[in-house]
Residue, then its C-alpha position, 0 to 999 in steps of 0.5 A: m270704656s276706652k276713649c280717643r285721647g284726642c277727642g274723647a270719643p268712646v272707642q268702637t271698631t264697627n262703624p267707620g262713619s261714626r265718632g270713635y272709630v279705630r280699626a280692630d288691629v290698631l286697637k289690639r296693638r295700642e290698647d292703652s293710648f290711641y287716636c281715633e281715625r278722625c283725630y289721626n287724619i286731622i293731626h297727620y294730614n290736616r284732613p278731617l273725616p265727615i264726623g261732627a258734633e251735631d248729634l251731641d246732647m250738650r244738656e248731658f254734659i252741662a248737667a254733669v258739670a253743674e252737679s259736680k259744682a266744680l270750677v267752670v272756665n268759660v272761654v270766649d273768643v275776644f275777636d267774636l265776643e257776641g258770637t262766643y259768649v253763652p247767655e245762659i251760663n248762669d242758668y247752666f251752672p248756678d252753683n259752680p264758681k266761674l272764671f271767664v277767659a277771653n282768648k286770642f289776644d295775640l290776634f290784635l296788633p302789638s300796639v293794642k293795649r291789653g288793659k283797654i281790651l280787658a276793661y271792655v271785656r269786663a264791661f261787656f259781660e256786666e252789660k249781659g248780666i254776668d259777673a266777670a270782674d276777674a276775667l282774663v284776656i290772654s293768648a294761648r301762645d304767651r307763657e306768662d298768660i298761661d302761668a296767670l291762667l293756671a294761677a287763677i284756676k288754682s286759686r278758684q278750684t273747689g275740687r279736683e276738676a276744672y271744666f273748660f266750657g264754651m262755644t266751638n273753636v274758641g281755643k279751649s283745647t289749645l289752652i289745656n294743651a298749653l297748660v299741660g305743656r307748662a306744668k308737666k314740660t310735655p306737650g298736651e295730647i288733645t286734638v286741635s284743629g280749625y274744624i268745627g266740633t273737634t272735641l266730642d266728649f269729656i277729655e281729662a288732662p291730669l295736671a297735678p295730683d289735686l287738679s285735672l283739666i277737663d275739656m268739654p265739647g263746644i257748643i255749636n252756635a248756629r249764627q256763626a259763619t264758620n258753621y256753614l263752611d267746608y273745612a278748606n274755608q273754615k281754615k281760612l277764617v282761623s287766624k294764627k297771625p295778628i289780624r291786619p286792620r284794613v283801612y278805607q276812607l269812604d264817601p257816601g255812595q260807596t259799598l264795602f264787600i267783606a269777601g262774599f259774606g256781605f257788604l256795607k252800603f254807605i248811604s249818607g253822612s260825611r266822609s268816614s273811616f271803615v276799618v276791617y278786622a277780619a281774617n287776613a285771607l278774606p278779600v275786601h273790596r270797595t265799589r260804587l253803590e250803584n254797582t253793588g248788585e252787578f259786582y256781587e253777581r259777577h265776582r262772588d266766585d272769583i274776586l270775593k271767593i268765599p263762600n262757595p256756591a254750596e256754602r251760600e246755599r246753606l247760609g240762605k238769603f241776604a238779610r238787611y240791617d240799618f245802622t247809624f253811627g257817630p260821633e263815637k266810633v262803633d263796630i259792626t260785628i259779623s259773627g265768625i268773620g270779625f268786625v268793621t270799625l266805623a269812625g265818622a258819622g252817617r247811615v249804613e245798610v248792612y247786607c249779610f246772609e240771614k244765618i249769620k249774626v250781625g250787630i253793632r256795639k261801642a268800638i273795642i279799639 
């Protein structure tokens, strides 16, 4: 059966509202190589059709890979470790060799030391009961990183295939395209976008006579903010340039808004530093504690901007979290959004939509 070379969906010519749709006349002209209508719109117009991955049964894909006992390259987003690591990976692939790759290192400023982030990532996985002693921290935009990833894959492969596995939008397809580009001196053809669930089936990217990279559909994490946003706002959360830290010196009695997704109330403590690591397009605003509710109601659709009313409806109600911090720095993590580093001492109340995962950890930087 023919498949779209961009997303892997099996071709069909009867239902424009389902994945893999290609007009019959297009398929007749280009039987050997084509993009489905959905991928064509993403690539040429940056406009996805409303066809997603919600109805994919990931169990079938996972079972096929587990049976193969081939190398699994587990890709996570280094800016959203809590939201993109897969706790069940050892259960999913008990007999497969695994390589862990923390992608998107390029989103940190150049002053951030790779070795420090790498040590943090390895300790993070170890704490979760996952052996990632040989994990890599890379950027798909860095040629040396891509060369290092290719060498790591070749040294661990147990068969002809290496499967790229992980949550949606961690950069699996981008990494495969970069690997193909380096090895074959020709651009990879897998469709890449900020749209959730772009890859819809296994996609094979031959790299050498003895090695093919297989892109898998991403697992949808229902606790990530991006899953509830329209495409226009999804794109705003996908950063391509280094994320600029925004530093605020707060006294108790002040509130910090992270766009309209939520806010941190500084309840008590000493003057402290709040450093926001979130997409540069997201507004951050400070106000007095007593003005929090009124400010949100008045400005959620202008100053705060995101999410819009329909997205708020999907995200549900606000949930409250209580955290203390100090003397060591900690990060308040908001899955799909980023994190806020707190340096100082005190107590904060965090309010965020209930469907978004919020947590606290030792500071990554």
